[in-house]
Structure formats: structure tokens, C-alpha cells
N, C-alpha and C positions, 0 to 999 in steps of 0.2 A: 558308611563299608559297609556288606552283605552280598550277596549274590542272589539274585532272580532266577529260579524255575522256568520251562515252560515242560506243557508237555514231549517235547517233541526235540527238547536239549537244540535248543539254533541259539540261544544268546542273543535272541534279536530286543528281545525282550525288556533283556539285563543291560543290554550297550545304552537303547532309546533312554531305558528312565536312568540311566550314571549321566547321558548326556541332558536329562532334562533336570538332574541337580544341580550340573554343570552349570547350566545355562543360571539359574537363579543363583547361586553363586556368584555367578558374573556381574550381572544384576544389580546384584547387592553393593561389590565391591564400585560398580557404574557410577553408582549413587555418588560415593566421595570421593570423584572426579572430574575436571573441567578444561577448558583450554590453558587456562591459566590460574588455577588452585585445585586442591585436592593430593590426592597419593601423587609420589613422583614414580617414575618410571621402573625404578627400582624395587621400591614395596608394590607396586602391583607385580613385577617379576619374582618376590619371592612367593606372594599369596596364592599366587598359581603355583608355584612349583612346590608349594609348600601342603595347601590346602585340598585345589581345586585337583592339577593333574593324578595323586591318588585316588582320590574321590573318583575319577574315570577310567584309572589303571588298575584297580584292586581287581585280585584276579583273572588279569589278563591271560595267566599261563593257561587257561580253559576255557577260553573265549576268541582269542588269538586269531586262530585258523580261520572264524567266519571272514575277518576284513581281507583276505585272500579271495575269497565266493562271493562277497555282496557289495559292490562298488560304493550301494546309498550308505551303506556303514560306514566305508572310511568318509566317505565326503560329509555326513555329518560330524566327525571325531574332527574333520579336519576343520571344519565350519566353527568349533566352539575355540581350537585354537586361535584359529583367524581374528575372533573379537578379542582375544587376550593380546595379539600380539598387534594390532589396530590402537590398542588401547596405551600401548607403552610404546609405540614407536607416533604414533600419531599421524601416522599414513593417510594412501586415498583407499578406497575400498577394492578399487581395481588391479591394486597391487599385487604383484604374484606370492602366493603362501611362502615360496623359498628364500623369498628378497628379506620376507618380514621375520620370517625366522633365523634369519642368520642376523638379520640389526637388533633383534633379541634377544640376542644367545642361548633358542631352545633349541631342541633335536626335533625335526617333524615327526607330528605324535606318530603314526605309525610305526618308524623305525623307535623311537624313542618303544614302546609295545613289546614290539619285536624283542629289542634288545634287552626289555627286566624280563619277558617269557623266557627265553635264550639263557639267561643267567639262573634263573630257576633250574631249567631242565638239565644243564650242566651240572648244579651242584645235587640235583639231587643223585643222576648218575653216577659224580665220585664218591657218593655216599651208599650208591646200591643201592637207592629206595625207587629205582624207575621201574617204572610197570609199562612197558610201552606193548600192549596186547592190542592188537592191528590184523587185517588184512593186507594181504600186499596187495591182494588182488582186486582189493574192494575198489570200488571211485567215490566211496566215501571217504572223505578226507575227515578223521577224529585230529582233535588234538597233539593225539600221540605222536601218530603218523604225521603231520603236519612241523613238529617239532624236532622231529627224529632225522628229518628231511633239511630243517634249518641249519639244524646241529653240527649237520654229519658235512657241511658246507666249508666250518670256523677249523677245521682239522685239529681240533683239541682231546687228547688223551683223554680216555675214563678214569685213569690211573693218576690225574697228576693232582697233587695235594688241594687243596684249595688257598686262591692263593690269599683273599682278605681274612683268611681264619690266625688267629695273635697266639702263639704260644706261648702257655704258664710256666711264667720263671716264680721262684720263691726265694725272698733274702730272709733270712733265720734271723741273720744277726744285721741287724741294722747299724749298731752304731750311733744313733744320736736318740735325742729325748726330744718330747712333745713338752711345750708349756703354754697351758690357759694362762691368759689376763682376764680373772676372775672382775665381775663388776665390784667398788669400794664397797659401794651399802648397798646389802640388799635387799631386796622388800621385805615390808615389814612382815609381812601374811607367808614367807616362808622359814624354814628353821633348819632345811637339809636341801643338799642340791646332789641332783643327782648326772651324770651325761655319760651315754649307751652310745657305740657306733657298732655296726656289725654288716657283713657281709655275706652273699653267698657265692661261693665257686664253682661247683659241681654236688650231684646229690650226696650228702656224708661227708662234704668238706666246706667248713665254714670257718671265716674269723668272726669273734668277738671281742669287746671291752666293756669294760664302766668302772669310773673318775669317781672319788665320793672325796671331795677337798675337805681338810682339816679344818673346823669350825671356831 
């Protein structure tokens, strides 16, 4: 992960470096795959979605607008995903990108990046952490201006609660006990066993427990 800055904040260098990293990871994956043996299509898809795609899309919130200005960067990202979809489907090089994406069960990469960036924007707006300072008359499209325009098309109110946030529920009277089945013969070098567990809910609110079995 990580972000590469250039003096003009154009993000081209960052995107190209991420594509280079993704290409290396894909070639490493390709070494374990052949026509009749190797990783299954499902496993290749899993590696791409859980390892390679997060590497590419990291911090896309701040550079997604460059894809609307630079067709070469979009083409570079599409080339990365086409390598993956060809590995998954075993299709021909001239197969359309969209067809391969559908057969592989993947969202087009430019749509995926815009989706992630829009989710971040909506979350920041709902939590009142969005600072969209830019000139409406300027021809320069910043990430804030671009994402404001994109999210406004969705018609989502900034006052809506976050739909993926779970409301905390506390159960004080559980009505049950926990029984631990301990080893019959403890190790010879052990004279005392202590079991502990704990969790942090929020600053100042946590839960913890400890158990010392009778010897």
C-alpha cells in the first residue's frame, strides 16, 4: 500500500507504480497456473479481489478524477484486469473486456474504483467530515469537485444514517454459563493456568474476564 506524491499532484506516477506492482503480483500468480494444472479460476479470482485489487484501488478517493482526464491511465488499469480475466476464463486475447468481466464475475475496474471513491465521499459527508473547497469557475477538476458531481447524481441525502453501521446492543443478564474442558494431564512444567479475554468497544468502554481453574 502507500501513496506516491509528485510535485504537481497529478497522480500519474502513483497510478503507474500501482499498476507495476499489480503486474508483478499477476506474473507471480501466473507461475502457478497452466492450461491443465495449477490454481483454479475461483482461487485466481479470490487472489485478485483480496490482494491485487486492493493494492490498485488504495486511496483511489484522491486520484479517481485523473481517470476522467487521462485515457491512457484508464487503458492501463483495464489492461491489468484483462490479464486477470484471461487467466480466469482462458479466453482469447481479442475477447471484449466487458464480456470477460461478466464471465469472471468482476465489476469493470473503472466502475469499481468510482464505486469505492463514492462510498468514501458519502460516508464523509454523512459524518460531517467532508471539506469540499474548490472554485466552481475553475477548469481544473479536483478530486473533491469530481466526487461532488458524481455523488450528486445518486440523489442520496447527506442526512441519511450510515446503512452499514451496526447499533450496539448490550446484554447484561445472559442467563448462561461457559464451561471450559481443560486438559486431563497438564504439562509437567506448568503449575498454574490463567485464561484471559477482552475487547475494546470504544474509548473508556471495554470488557474483560479472567479464569483461574482450581488445581
